[in-house]
N, C-alpha and C positions, 0 to 999 in steps of 0.2 A: 778393545771391546772384549768383555769377559762373557763366557758362555753362562756360567752359574753366578748369580748375584745373591749374596746372603741378605735376607730381609731382616733388618734390625728394628725398623720403625715403620708403622703403618698409620695412615690417616684414613679414618672411617667416618663417612657422613652419608647416611642413607635415609631416603623417605620410605622405601619398602623395607620393613624390618624382618621379612621372612628369611629364614636361614641364617640370620645374623648370629644367633647363639652358637651354632655349630662352627661357623667361621671364626668367631672370637675365641672359642675354645682351642681351635687349631693354632691360632696366633699365640695364645698364652702358652701353649705346650712348647712352643719354640722360643719362648722368652722374647717375643716381639712386642715392643712398646706400642700401645695404641693411643693415638691422638684423635680426639673426637669433638663433635659439636653438639649443642643443645639436646634435642630429643634422642639422638643416637647415643650420646654419652649416658643419658639417663637410663636408656634401655639396657646398655651394657653393664652399668653398675647394678641394676636390678637383677641381672643374671650373674652377679658376683665377679665380674671382670674388672680389673684395675684399668682406669682410664686417665689420661692427661687431657685437661680441657684445652681447646685451641686458644682460649683467652689467656691461659697461663703461658703459652708460647709467644703470643703476640704482644702481651702486655696491654691488650686492648679488649674491652668487653664487646659482646655482640651488641649491635645497635640497629636503629631504624626498623624495629619489629623483626629482627632477624635477617633483614636484607643484606647486611654486611656482617660476615663472620670470618671467612677465610681469606678475604682479599687483603693480603698483607705480605710484605717481603719475607717475614719469618716462615711463612708457609710456602709461598711460591718460589722463594729462593731455595728452600730445602728440597723442593721437587725438581726445579729446573737446572740446578747446578750440575755441570759436567764433571763426572768423577775423575776423568783423566786430564783435566785442565788445571794446572797449578794455580793460575790466577783465580779460577772459580773456587778452588779449595782455600786459597788465602782469604778470599772475600767472605766465605762462610765462617772462617775462624775469627776474622776481624769483627763480625757482627754477631758472633755467638749463635750461629744457626746450625742446628744439627740436621743432617740429611734425612729425607723421607724416601723409603725404598718401595713402598706399596701404597697405592691410593685406591680406596674402595668407595665408590660413589653411586648412588641411584638418584636420579633427578626428581625434582618436584613433579607430581603427577598432573602435568598440564593436559596430556592427551585424555586422561580419565575425566578430568573436569569438563573437557570439551564434549566427550561422549555422553556425559550425564546431563548435558544441557545447562550447565552453570551459567550465571550471568557474566557479562564482560568484566566486571570488577573482580569477581572470584577467579576467572580465567587469568586475568592479568597478574594476580598475586601468586598464581601457580607457575609463573615463568621463572625458571631458575637462572640465576646469574653466577653465583659462586661455584655451583656444581659443574657447569660446562667449562668454566675457567680451570678448575682443578683437573678435570678429565683431559682437556687439551694440553695442559702443561705436562702431565704425566705421560701422555701418549707421545708428545714431542720428544721427551727424554727417555724413550723406550729402551735405549741401549743400557740404561742403568735402573730404570724405574718400571715397575709393573702397575697396570691400571685395570681394575675390574669394575664393570658397569652393569653386568647382568647377574642376577641371582643364580641362573643356571650354570654359571662358571665357578661358583663357590666350591663345589665338590671337587672338580678337577684341580683347582688351584691348591686346595687343602691337601689333596692326595700328593701333589708334586712337592709341596713343602715337607710332608712327612717322608717322602721317598728320598729327598735330597738334603735332609738335615737342615730345613729352614731356608733352602735356596730355590730360586726359580730360574729356569733356563732362558737363553736368548730367544729360542724359537717361541716359547710361551709368551715372553714379553712382546715380541713382534705381533703375534696373533692377537693378543689382548689389545694392543694399540690399534690395530685395524678395526676390531670390534668397537672400540671406544669412539673412533672418529665416525664410524657409521651411525653410532647411537646419537652423537651430538648433531650430526647432519639430519637425521630423521626427526629429531626433536625440534630443531630450527625450522625444518620444512613444515611441520604441523603449525608452528607459531606463525610463520610467514603466510601460510594459506589462510589461517584464521584472521590475521590482521588485514589481509586484502579483502576478506569478506565483510569486514566492519565498515569499509568505505561505502558511503551512500551513493557515490558515483560508480558507474560500471566501467572498470578499467581493465586493460589487458596487462597482466603482470609482466614486468620487464624480464624477470627470470622465472622459469617454471621449475619448481622443485617437487620431486616425487619421492615419497618415502614408503617403504614396505618392510615388513619384518616377519619373524616366525616362519622361516622357510620350511616347506614340506618337499622332501626329495621324492620325485615320482619315478616310477620304473623306467620311463623314457618319455620323450616328447610325442609329437604326432606320429613319429615313426621310430622303430627301435634304435636306429643309429643316432638319434637326437637326444640330448640330455633334456630332462624335464624337471621344472621346479614350480612350486606354487607359493607365492608370498602373499601375506595378508596385509591389507592397508588399514588405515584408521577409519575407512568408510564402514559405517555400521548398517548399511543397507541390507535388509534381509535377503538371503539368497544362498547360493552354494558356498560362499566364503564364510558365512556365519552358521551354516547348518550343522546339525549334529548327526553323525553317522551312527545308526543303531544296529546295522547288520551288514555283512558282506565283506568282500575283498577291498583292498586299497583302491581308491579312485584313481583312474589314469588321467593323463593330460586331456585326452579326448572326452572322457567321462565328465570331467569338470567343465569343459567348454560347452558340451551339449546340455548338461544339466542346467547350467546358467541360462542357456537359450530357452529351455523348457519352462523354468519357473518364471522367467520374465514374461513369456507369452501367456501362460495360464493365469497370471495375475491380472491380465487385461479383461478377463471374462467376468460378467456380472452374476451369472447363475452358476450352480455347480458345474464345473468344467474339467475337461481332460485335454492335455496336449501331449502328443506323441512326437518325439524329435528323433531325427536320424541325420548325422553329419551337420548339425546346427540348423537344419531346416525342418519345419513341421511336415509330417506325412499324414497327420490326422488331428483335427481339433473339433471339439463339440462341447456344447453346454445343453443341459437338460434339467429335468426336475430332480434327478438323482445322479450321483457320480457313476453308478453302475450303468445307467442308461447312456450317460455321456461317453463312458468308455466304449461301449458297444458301437456307438455311432462314429466315434473317432477312429476306432480300429477298422471299421468297415470302409473308410476312405481309401486305405492303401494297406491291405493285409500283408502284402509281400515286404514292403519297406519297413513295417512296424517290427519285423523280426530283428531282435538284437538292438532295439531302440531304447530311448529314455522316456519314461512316463511321468508326467507331472499332474498333480491334482490341486485344485484351489480350495478344497474343503478337507475335513478330517477323513482320511482314508478308512473305509468301512470293510468288514469281512466280505460282503458280497462282491464289491469291486476287486478286492485283493484276490478272490477266488478266480475271477476272470483273467486278471493280469498274469497269474502264474501258469496259465495254459500255454503261453508261448515264451520263448527265450527273451528276456528283458535284461538290460544291463543295469539300469538304475531306476528306482522308484523314489519320487520326492513329493512331499506334501507338507502343509503346515503342521499336521499332526497325524500320527498313525495310531489307530485304535488298538487296544490290547488284542482283540480278536483278529484284526488284520495282521498284526505282528506275528501271531502264531501261524497264520496261513502263509505269509511271505517267508517265514523261516524254513519252510519245506524246500525252498530254493536257496541252498546255503551260499551259493556264489553270488546271489542277487544283492546288489548294494542298495540299502534303504536309508533315506535321509529325512530328517524332520527340520524344517526351517523355523518353526514357531510362529511365523506370520508370513505374509506375502509382501514382496516389494511394492512400493507405491509407484505405479506407472507415471504419475505426474511429478514425482520428486526430481528436483534439479540435480544434475551431476555432470561428470566430465568423462569422456572417453579418449583414450590415448593409444596411438598406434605408432610403432617405430618404423622409420624409413632410413635408408642409407643417408647419414649425415644430418638427421633431424627427427622431429616428432610431429605427427599430425594430431591436433587436439580439437575436439569439438564438444559442444553440449550434448548430453544424452537426448535422444529423440523422445520428448515428452508430449509430442503432438497427439491430440485425441479429438475426434469430431463426434458431435451428437446430432440428433435429428434436426435441431434448429440451425446447424451449420451447413446443411445440405442445400445446394442450389439446383433446382430442377431446370434442365435445359431442353427437354424434349416436350412434345405435345402431351405425352402421357406421363403422369406422375406415378411413382411407385405406390403400391398399396401398403397397408400397415405391415403385413407379413414380409413383403419384399424389403421394406425400409429397415426392419429389424435385422434381416439377413445381410443387407448391404453394410450396415454398421459393423456387424460381426466380421464379415469378409474383409473389410478395410483394416480392422484391428489385427486380423491374422496376417494380412499382407505386409503390415509393418514389420513382422518378424520373419519374413521370407526373403532369401537372397534375391537381389534384383538381377534380371527383370522378373517381377513377381506377378503371377496371375492366380487368383483364388476363387473357386466356385463354392458357393454355400447354398444349402437348401434346408429349411426348417431347423436352423440352429446348429448345423454340422457342416464341416468342410466335406465336399464330395469330389474335389479335384484340385490339386496344387501343382503349379508349374513354377520352378525356381531356377534362378541362376543362369538363364539363357542370354545369349548375346542379342537375340531378337525377341521382342515382346510377342510377336505372333507365334513364334515357336513355343514360348511358355504357355500360351493359350491352347495350342494344339496338344502339347504334352499333357497338360492338366486334363483335357477332354479325353485323351487316349487312356489315361490312367483310370478315369471314371468308366470308360467302356470296358476296360480289362476287369475292373472290380465287378461290373454288372454281369459278366459272362454272356449268357444268352438273353438276359433280360434287358429292360430299358435302362440306359445310363442315368445315374442320379443327377447328371447335369441338366437333364430335361426338366424345365420348370425351376431351375436354380437362378441365383443371381451371381454376378461376377465382379470382383474387385481387381483393379490394376494399381500397383504402387506408384506409378507415374502416368503421365498422359499417353494417349495413343498417338504416335506420330503419324499414323495412316489409319485408314478405316479397316485395313485387313485384320488387325488384331481383334477389333470389335466383331467383324464378320465371322471370325473363327469361333468366337463365343456364341454368336447367334446360331451358327451351325451346330454347336454343342447343345443348344436348347436353352440357353440363358434368356431370361425375360427382363432383366434389369441390370444396370451397370453403375458402378461407382468408380470415379477416377478423379484425380486432382484437376484436370484441365490445364490449359496454358499452352497448348500446341498452336502453331500457326495454321494448322488444319483442323482446329476444333469444329469449325462450321461443317466441314466435310464429314467428320465423324458423327456429329449430331444429325445431319441429314440421313446418314446411313441408319442410324438408330430409329429415326422417325419412319423411314421406309419399311422397317421390319417391326414396327409397333413396340419398340424397346423403350422402357423408361430409363433415363440416364440422369444421374445427379453428379455434380462436381463439388469437390471439397475445398479447393484452393490450397491444399497442403499435400506435400509429396512425402513418400516414405522409402526413399532409396536405402538399401542395406547392402553394403559391399563386404 
């Protein structure tokens, strides 16, 4: 096994022509013969680079509308032959095959076709066959052959060729091979996922393939002793992964996680709305006639927890709202758009991270969530459940009034984004108390009420006259009674407990309106 291998011949076949001219110039500078195909060969000739057509090597023309170009022993034998095996060397000589030392391939843009919403026929034609075969052949023979699949590697490869008089090192060939296998794996993963979606029958894939790319190295993970990385997937769902950062320091692992939670929640709101998130849980949510009013009301829910939080808006962020936001320490501000005036105001806080998503994620869009466990993966559909007024089943003597009904629906939407066990009090379009992540539902109800009392100071807690949502059924009446004690007048919950009748009786005894949804929103 040789450390440095002299590159004498390169096969170049790329769909992405960016950077091709500079790479070809480097190859020509080192007298490296270039073998190429169709459009790539044409682009190289237009740039004044001498090229040998693949068809000249194979003695076979491109055929079947370009589906068959490089699938030939004169190409794959030239790549796969072991340079230290006398029998391989003898076979090359017998068949007049000259070795290829460098393979540069970018695959047909299948993923791009998918993202653009192309029809199935177009997507099918963008499935590359020869490209993956070339890449895998070169990667398998990495001890003698280098393979380049990413434009971002052109510069480093060119620099090494210049530094080593046209040679590439063993370490580089090994690293490029690993990158190549990851590329074909992610490419096939995208195709496999698309093919399974084409089936009219709902099937569970026998193998789950997950692909991600474009890694962003974070300062650390949840804690400084943990490594943190953020990879992007082919999912074009609007959100933190597709957002554009227009100001501030690099986003941390926790920033990314919390910002995702914030934008997903605020997208649920129908009117101008604000969500303030801390440690992936909302500490204040409101919708109103304007963003500035919504912010004031969301902030009022829990002023203490809002410090150092994430603020998401579901409308263009305006200067008035921006002025209020910078009054306290905030980690991230995210909105579909930030107005020029708001940008100027937010810029006063140089450390503040500001993101534009361009749009809001669709709460009803299908998707998949994956969580890694020891020895396996937990996979589920994204929680797209959403109830409207027509979905509510009144189970008490008193039905909620129109104002209570609107607040109940909002409270239940917020509860969907609160860690279980979740209890959410809402009054007049704003959260006034949130209890999250407790092992007991009654504790969540009490914590939420206590927070409302703390926010009120000497005044009346905002939970008086509020409605309350529970993300799952009340197993006993005690949770409901805690909400009654806090001053709630109406309750929304999924129902389904063996003690539903007991809970309903308790509600009737206290003249509480209760509706059931039949849908649960556990969030762990």
